[in-house]
C-alpha positions as CSV (number, residue, x, y, z in Angstrom):
1,K,-58.5,-6.6,-11.8
2,T,-55.1,-7.3,-13.6
3,D,-54.7,-6.8,-17.4
4,G,-52.2,-8.3,-19.6
5,K,-50.0,-5.6,-19.1
6,N,-49.7,-5.8,-15.6
7,T,-49.6,-9.1,-15.4
8,R,-46.4,-8.8,-17.9
9,E,-44.6,-6.3,-15.2
10,V,-45.1,-8.3,-12.6
11,E,-43.8,-11.2,-14.4
12,E,-40.5,-9.4,-15.5
13,L,-40.3,-7.7,-11.8
14,A,-40.4,-11.5,-10.6
15,L,-37.8,-12.5,-13.1
16,A,-35.7,-9.6,-12.3
17,F,-36.0,-10.6,-8.4
18,N,-34.8,-13.6,-9.1
19,N,-32.1,-13.1,-11.5
20,M,-30.5,-10.8,-8.5
21,A,-31.2,-13.4,-5.5
22,S,-29.4,-15.5,-8.2
23,S,-26.3,-13.1,-8.8
24,L,-26.3,-12.4,-4.9
25,Q,-26.3,-16.0,-4.3
26,K,-23.1,-16.4,-6.8
27,S,-21.2,-13.5,-5.3
28,E,-21.7,-15.1,-1.5
29,Y,-20.4,-18.2,-2.8
30,Q,-17.5,-16.8,-4.6
31,R,-16.9,-14.5,-1.5
32,Q,-16.7,-17.8,0.9
33,E,-14.8,-19.9,-1.7
34,F,-12.1,-16.9,-1.8
35,V,-12.0,-16.7,2.0
36,T,-11.3,-20.5,2.2
37,N,-8.9,-20.4,-0.1
38,V,-6.7,-17.2,1.3
39,S,-7.0,-19.1,4.4
40,H,-5.8,-22.2,3.6
41,E,-2.9,-20.6,1.5
42,L,-2.1,-18.7,4.9
43,K,-2.6,-22.0,7.2
44,T,0.1,-23.7,5.3
45,P,3.5,-21.9,5.9
46,M,2.2,-20.7,9.0
47,T,2.0,-24.0,10.2
48,T,5.2,-25.1,9.0
49,I,7.0,-22.3,10.4
50,S,5.5,-23.2,13.7
51,G,6.1,-26.6,13.9
52,Y,9.6,-26.2,12.8
53,V,10.4,-23.3,15.2
54,D,8.9,-25.7,18.2
55,G,10.9,-28.4,17.2
56,I,13.8,-26.3,17.3
57,L,12.7,-25.0,20.6
58,D,11.9,-28.2,22.3
59,G,15.1,-30.0,21.3
60,T,12.8,-32.5,18.8
61,I,15.0,-31.3,16.0
62,P,18.6,-31.9,16.6
63,S,21.1,-28.6,17.3
64,E,23.2,-30.1,14.3
65,K,20.0,-29.6,11.5
66,A,18.9,-26.4,13.2
67,N,20.2,-24.4,10.3
68,Y,18.5,-26.7,7.7
69,Y,15.0,-26.3,9.2
70,L,15.7,-22.6,9.8
71,Q,16.0,-22.2,6.0
72,L,12.8,-24.1,5.7
73,V,11.4,-21.7,8.1
74,S,13.0,-18.5,6.2
75,D,11.5,-19.9,2.8
76,E,8.2,-20.1,4.1
77,S,8.1,-17.1,5.7
78,K,9.0,-15.4,2.3
79,R,6.6,-17.6,0.8
80,L,4.0,-16.0,3.1
81,N,5.1,-12.6,2.6
82,R,4.8,-12.8,-1.4
83,L,1.1,-14.3,-0.8
84,V,0.3,-11.2,1.4
85,R,1.9,-8.6,-0.8
86,S,0.0,-10.5,-3.9
87,M,-3.1,-9.9,-2.0
88,L,-2.7,-6.4,-1.3
89,D,-1.7,-5.9,-4.9
90,I,-4.8,-6.7,-6.2
91,S,-6.6,-4.8,-3.9
92,R,-5.0,-1.8,-4.7
93,L,-5.1,-2.5,-8.6
94,Q,-9.0,-3.3,-8.5
95,D,-9.7,-0.2,-6.6
96,Q,-7.9,2.1,-8.9
97,G,-10.0,0.9,-11.9
98,G,-6.8,1.1,-13.9
99,I,-2.9,2.1,-14.0
100,P,-2.5,6.0,-13.9
101,E,-0.3,7.5,-16.6
102,E,2.2,9.1,-14.3
103,Q,2.9,5.5,-12.9
104,K,4.0,4.5,-16.2
105,T,7.3,4.7,-17.7
106,R,9.1,3.9,-21.4
107,F,11.1,1.0,-21.3
108,D,12.8,-2.1,-23.2
109,L,10.3,-5.1,-23.1
110,E,12.9,-7.3,-24.2
111,E,15.5,-6.4,-21.4
112,C,12.6,-6.5,-18.5
113,A,11.9,-10.3,-19.3
114,G,15.4,-11.4,-19.9
115,Q,16.7,-9.7,-16.5
116,V,13.5,-11.7,-15.2
117,L,14.5,-14.9,-17.0
118,I,18.3,-14.5,-15.2
119,T,16.8,-14.5,-11.7
120,F,15.2,-18.0,-12.4
121,E,18.8,-19.6,-13.3
122,Q,19.2,-21.8,-10.2
123,K,15.9,-23.4,-10.8
124,I,16.4,-24.0,-14.7
125,N,19.2,-25.2,-13.6
126,D,18.1,-27.8,-10.9
127,K,15.3,-29.3,-13.8
128,H,17.6,-29.1,-16.2
129,L,15.4,-27.2,-18.6
130,N,16.1,-26.6,-22.1
131,V,15.6,-22.7,-22.6
132,Q,14.5,-21.1,-25.9
133,V,14.9,-17.3,-26.1
134,D,13.4,-15.6,-29.3
135,M,13.8,-12.0,-29.4
136,P,14.5,-9.2,-32.2
137,E,18.0,-7.9,-32.3
138,H,16.5,-4.2,-31.3
139,P,14.7,-2.9,-28.3
140,V,10.9,-3.0,-28.2
141,Y,9.9,-0.2,-26.1
142,T,6.6,-0.1,-24.7
143,R,5.0,2.2,-22.0
144,A,3.5,0.8,-18.9
145,N,4.2,0.6,-15.2
146,E,7.6,-1.3,-15.2
147,D,7.4,-3.1,-11.9
148,Y,3.7,-4.4,-12.6
149,I,5.4,-6.1,-15.4
150,T,8.4,-7.2,-14.3
151,Q,6.1,-9.2,-12.2
152,V,3.6,-10.7,-14.8
153,V,6.7,-12.1,-16.5
154,Y,7.8,-13.6,-13.1
155,N,4.7,-15.2,-12.4
156,L,4.5,-16.5,-15.6
157,L,8.1,-17.8,-15.9
158,D,7.2,-19.2,-12.6
159,N,4.3,-21.2,-13.1
160,A,6.1,-22.7,-16.3
161,I,9.0,-23.9,-14.5
162,K,6.6,-25.5,-11.7
163,F,4.6,-27.4,-14.3
164,T,7.6,-28.2,-16.8
165,P,9.1,-32.0,-16.1
166,D,12.9,-31.9,-15.8
167,G,14.9,-32.0,-18.7
168,G,11.7,-30.1,-20.7
169,E,11.8,-27.3,-22.6
170,L,10.9,-23.3,-21.7
171,G,10.4,-20.9,-23.9
172,L,9.8,-16.7,-23.9
173,T,9.2,-15.1,-26.5
174,V,9.1,-10.6,-27.6
175,R,7.6,-10.4,-31.0
176,E,6.2,-7.1,-32.6
177,G,2.8,-6.6,-34.4
178,G,1.3,-3.9,-35.8
179,S,1.1,-1.4,-32.8
180,K,1.5,-4.2,-30.3
181,A,4.3,-6.1,-28.7
182,Y,3.4,-10.1,-27.9
183,V,5.4,-11.8,-24.9
184,S,4.7,-15.0,-24.8
185,V,5.9,-17.6,-22.1
186,S,5.7,-21.8,-22.8
187,N,6.4,-24.8,-21.2
188,E,6.1,-28.2,-22.0
189,G,4.0,-30.2,-19.9
190,E,0.7,-31.6,-19.5
191,T,-1.7,-30.7,-22.0
192,I,-4.3,-28.0,-20.0
193,P,-7.9,-30.0,-20.9
194,P,-9.8,-27.3,-23.3
195,E,-12.8,-26.7,-20.4
196,E,-10.5,-26.0,-18.2
197,L,-8.6,-23.1,-20.4
198,P,-11.2,-20.4,-19.8
199,L,-10.8,-21.0,-15.8
200,V,-7.1,-20.8,-15.3
201,F,-6.8,-17.0,-14.6
202,E,-9.4,-17.7,-11.2
203,R,-8.0,-17.5,-7.8
204,F,-6.3,-20.7,-6.5
205,H,-7.7,-22.6,-9.6
206,K,-6.6,-26.1,-9.5
207,I,-6.6,-28.1,-12.4
208,D,-8.4,-31.7,-12.9
209,K,-9.5,-31.8,-9.2
210,S,-10.8,-35.2,-9.5
211,R,-7.7,-36.7,-10.1
212,S,-5.0,-35.5,-7.7
213,V,-6.0,-33.4,-4.6
214,N,-2.4,-32.7,-4.3
215,R,-2.2,-31.4,-7.8
216,D,-0.6,-28.1,-7.8
217,S,-2.7,-24.9,-8.0
218,W,-1.7,-21.6,-9.7
219,G,-2.5,-19.7,-6.7
220,L,-3.1,-16.2,-6.9
221,G,-0.1,-15.8,-9.6
222,L,-1.9,-16.0,-13.0
223,Y,-5.2,-14.0,-11.5
224,I,-2.7,-11.4,-10.2
225,V,-1.1,-11.5,-13.9
226,K,-4.9,-11.2,-15.4
227,T,-5.5,-8.3,-13.2
228,I,-2.5,-6.1,-14.0
229,I,-2.6,-6.8,-17.5
230,G,-6.4,-5.6,-17.8
231,S,-5.5,-2.7,-15.5
232,H,-3.3,-1.8,-18.4
233,G,-6.2,-2.2,-21.0
234,E,-4.6,-5.0,-22.7
235,D,-5.0,-8.7,-23.3
236,I,-3.7,-11.8,-22.3
237,S,-4.4,-15.8,-23.6
238,V,-3.5,-19.1,-23.4
239,T,-3.2,-22.2,-25.6
240,S,-2.6,-25.5,-24.6
241,R,-2.0,-28.5,-27.2
242,D,0.4,-31.4,-28.0
243,G,1.9,-31.3,-24.7
244,K,2.8,-27.4,-25.0
245,T,1.1,-24.5,-23.2
246,T,1.9,-21.0,-24.0
247,F,0.7,-17.6,-22.3
248,T,0.7,-14.7,-24.1
249,F,-0.1,-10.9,-23.5
250,T,0.3,-7.3,-25.1
251,M,1.8,-4.4,-24.7
252,P,2.0,-1.3,-26.6
253,L,4.6,-0.6,-29.1
254,V,6.1,2.7,-28.2
255,C,9.3,4.8,-29.9
């Protein structure tokens, strides 16, 4: 005989198993999707490299054009290297569960962001972008892992430049508020639909898949950004309205 109490316990146990099974199924789907995306991201530069090298070796590519295609091979090799390093960085950060204090130093966020911006000078000029920089006239010091924060600013600027149309506006802002410093990277371009905003930090998320299979994805760039900022115990957010998208992350202010 089964009384009401036992029936409820059985129902609760069944519900718990169902929830667990659903969670495992979702995790497996996410794992398979991640492996598929990584395989695709790795395959693209590898196929390009192999094709150009074979073309040079078998004479399909004439010798007078060899240097041009070798430069493309070099660029794709570097992109492949960046992708592999990005995956290793993610794995290391997730294993650590946070940035150890001994890996943090005091540095000027303005100087860090400004130096990263300079590295994009050629890309900015090639697209004739109008750059708006807004920073205090004094140093803004934080305590963090400078290499990782440099990577964050690099990824955000690289992403912003990629999605800014020729002749558009790119923005870099550092401001202070209470105990926090706020670093923002903005760009003109297509407005991200509201339903897409919570997804932009996912691995390999591609906006508006239904409209264009060739639309650029954010790859691992923004996923790494969120992982790094989260490892510092800080936050990053994104807004997109009226043709302007802005990413803003926080860092602690120190004297």
